[in-house]
N, C-alpha and C positions, 0 to 999 in steps of 0.2 A: 383457802380463805379469800373472799372476794376483796378486790382492791378497786379504789376509785380510779377510773380512767382519766388521764390528764397528764400534762407535761409542765414544763417550766412556765410557759406563757399561756396556759389554759385558764379559763375563768375560775376563780377561787371562791369558796363559800365565805360567809361572814365569819369573823373571828370568834363570835360567841356561839356558832353552830346552829343558829336559828333558821338557816335556809340559804338559798343562793342569793347572791348580791343582785339588787335591782339595777336596771340600766343607769349608767353614770350620768350625772348632770354635766352637760358640756361646759367647758371653760369659755370665758367671754370671747377669746380669740378663735374658738372652734366653731362658732355659730356662723353659718354662711347662708346668704340669701340666694335662691335659685336663679335670680336675674342678674347676679353680680358680674358674671362673665360677659354680659352684653356691653358693659362700659368699655371693656378692653377692645372689643371689635369696633365700636364707634370711634374710639381714639385711633385705631389703625386705619379706618376709612377716611379719617381727616388728614392722613399723611400726605395726599397730593398738595394740600396747601403748603406744607413744609417743603416739599421737593420743588414745586414750581416757583417758590419764592426767589430762588437764586437765578431765575431767568427773567426777572422783572427789573424795572427801574427802582431807584432807592425808595420811592414812595410805595410802589407795589410790593417791594421786599418787606418793608416794615408792616404793611397792611396784612400780607399773607402770614407772616410770622405771628402777628398779634391774633389773627383769626385761629391759627392752629393752637396757640397757647390758651386762648379763651375756651375753645372746645375741649382741650385736654383738661383744663381746670374744671370745667363743668362736669366732665365725666368723673374726675376725682371726687368732686363734691357729691355727685350722684351715688358713687360707690360707698362713700361714708354714710349717706342717707339710707342706703339699702342695708348696711350693717346695723345701723341704729334701729331700723324697722324689724330686722330679724331678731335682735335682742328684745325688742318690745313684744313681738309675737311669742317669744319663748317663755315669757314670764306671765304668771297669773295676775300679779299686781305690778303695774309699771306706770310711770309718768310719760307723757308725750315728749318727744324730743324737743329740747329747748330751741333749736334752730331748725327750720324746715329745709334741710340740705337738698333734698330732691327738687324742691321748688326753685331754689337758687341755681341748682345745676341745670335745670331746664332753661332758665333765663340766660345763663351764660352760654349754653349750647346754641340757643336761637341767636344770641348776639354774635357768636363766632361765625355762624353760617351767614348772617347778614353782612359781616365785614368781609368774609371771603367772596361773597357774590357782588360786592359793591363795584359799580362802574360809574364814572362821572356821567351824570345825566339820567341815571336809572336808579335813583334812590328809592322810589316806590317799589320797584321790583325786588330790590334787596330787602326792604322791610317786610314784604309779603313772604319771602323765603325765610326770613328770621322767625316770623310768627308761626309759619307752618312747621319749622323745625322744633319750636317750643311745644306746639301742640302734639307733634309726633313723639316728642320726649315724654310728655304726660301719658300718652296712650301706651307707650312701651314700658314705662317704669311705674306708673301710677303716682298717687299722691302720698304725702307724709301723714303719719298718724297725728290727728289734730285734737285728741282728747285723752285724758287719763283713763286707765283701765283698772277696775277693781279697787279704786281708792275710796269708795263710800265707807264712811265710819272709821277711817284710818287717819291717825295723826300724821300730818305731813312732815312735821319736825322729826318725829321718831323714824319715819320712813327714810328721810334723808340721812339720818344718823346711822340707820341700819345699812344702807347702801354704802356709806363711807367706810364702815367697819368691815363689811364684806369685801370691798375693794382692797383694803389693807390685807385681809386674809388671803385673797387671791394673789397678791404680790408676794406674800410669804411662800405660798405653794409653788409659784413659778420659780422663786429663788431656790427652793428645795430641789425641784426637778432639774434646774440648770446645774446645781452643785453636784448632784449625784452622777451627772454625766462624766465628771472627772474620774470617777472610780473605774470606768471601763467595764462594768458588769451589767449585762442586760437584765439579769434577774433582779438586781437591786433597783434598777430603773423601773421595772414593772411593779416592784413592791411599793416604791414611793408613789407610783401612779395609782395603785389601789388605795393607798391612804388618802391621796388627793381626792379620789372619787367619794370616799366616805365623808371627808370634810365638806365637800360641795353639797352633799345631802343636807348637812346641817345648815349650810349657807341658804339653801332653798327654803328651809323652814323659817329661818330668820327673816328672809325677804317677804315671805307670805304672812308672817306674824311679827311685826316690828316690836310689839310689846314685850317680847321675850329677850330683847337685846341686852337688858341690864343683867339678867341671870347668866347669859352666855358670852358676855364680853371677854372674860378671861380665856375662854376656849378659843375665841377667834383672834385674839391678839397676843396674850401672854404665852399660851401653850404653843401656838403656831410659830411665834417668834423664837421660842426655845427650841422647837423642832428644827427650824431653819438653821439656827446656829449650830446645833448638834450635827446636822447633815453636812454643813460646810466643813466642820472639823473632822468628821469621820471620812468624808471624801478625800481630803488632803492626806490623812493618815493612811487610809486603805490603799490609795494609789501608790504609796511608797513602800509599805510593809506587807500588805496582803495578810494582815493579822486576822486569823479566824475568830479569836475571842472578841476583838473589836466589832467584827461583823455580827457575831451572835448577839452581843449587847445592843447593837444598833437595831437589829431586827426585833429584839424583844421590846425596845422602846417604841418602835412603830406599832407592834401588836397591842401594847398597852394603850397608846394614844388612839388607835383605831377602835378598840373596844369601848373606850370611854366616849368617843364621838358617836359611835353607833348607839350606845345606851342613851345618850342625850337626845338623839333623834327619835328613838323609840319612846322616850318619856314625853317628848313634845306631842307625839301622836296620841299617846294615852291621855294626856291632858286635854287635847282637843276633843277626844271621844267623851271624856267625863263632862266637859262643858256642854257638849251637845245633849247628853243624857239629862243634865240638870235643866237645860232650857226646855226640853221636851216635857219633863215632869212638871215644871212650873206651868207650862201652857196647858197641859191636860187638867191640872187642878183648877186653873182659872176657868176653863171651859165647863168643868163640873159645877163650879160655884154659880156660873151664869145660867145653868140649866140646859146648856146645849148638849152636854154629854152627861149621862147619869153617873153618879159616883158609885163605884162597886162596893158592896158591903163586905166587911172583913170575913164573915162566916161563909158566904156563898161566892163561888167563882164569878168573875166578871163575865157578863154576856155582851155580845156585840150590840152596840147601840143602833137603834133604827135611825134611818136618815130623817131629819125633820122635814115636815111638809112645807110647801111654799107658803109664805105669809101673805095674807089677804088684807084688804082694807078694814074688814070687821075686826080682825085681830088687833089692829092699831087703835080703833075707836072704842071697842067694847072691852073692858078689862076682864081678865080671867078671874076665876074664883080665888085662886091663890094670891092674886094681886090686890084683892079688896082689903081694906083695913079692918082689923078685928075690933069688936066693941067689948 
């Protein structure tokens, strides 16, 4: 009899058996920008300001320390801006960052270079170096996202509410993953990770469709909070007793929750498909009433409509026979 190849940590199918699991939506802390490592190297390159400060007079010591601290602060703010940009790019619907962190990071970097290059009597040269450093920062890291993405026709209040509830759900998932570490079982850790991936699929649907937050709020708050509390109690009990019955009950709970979350995600997809079919049907009926597309007769199969010819000036000035009023 054929058996499915796999091990304890191999990818698992969906709990309802509908097929393999799609790629998991990354957690907020797992999203990385490809340029994020550059900030570390720039901070390291500013280390000579820190080292040479101890061979200066008191004024030079303070100036070099401030220069290094300003550049390090600018790189920290730039890294925060890169993380915000990565989260912005990963979402289909997103608001622009409230604070342009990369812009402020470039200003701090240029200011730190100007302070490090300052020499009495050469203020203009230090200013040129600072401006050049800020420009190079912009060329190396780019600018901040300055406009909202995909927010047309979406209520901003509902979007903010959905993001707040999703953030609470992410906090519950992180608490579950932290608590299960106390059990010391890698298989249980992977099982909780699979459940977290299924829950994040629902998070993605809620972020893309904030109107569904009212129907799914109990799944994102009440159910996840109950799963977090159950995970904490199970991890403490299992670490002491290694009770197989408690483990079986906990895995059954995760299976039930995962099946329910997957079913809700599938229902949202089906609802979106139904709404699309309704919109297409209404538009086709309207085109048929306007005469752009002939209405198919119920007895005969619908034939493909011919493309309308281009409208001329005579069509606008001379009325058609069908448009003349009947006497």
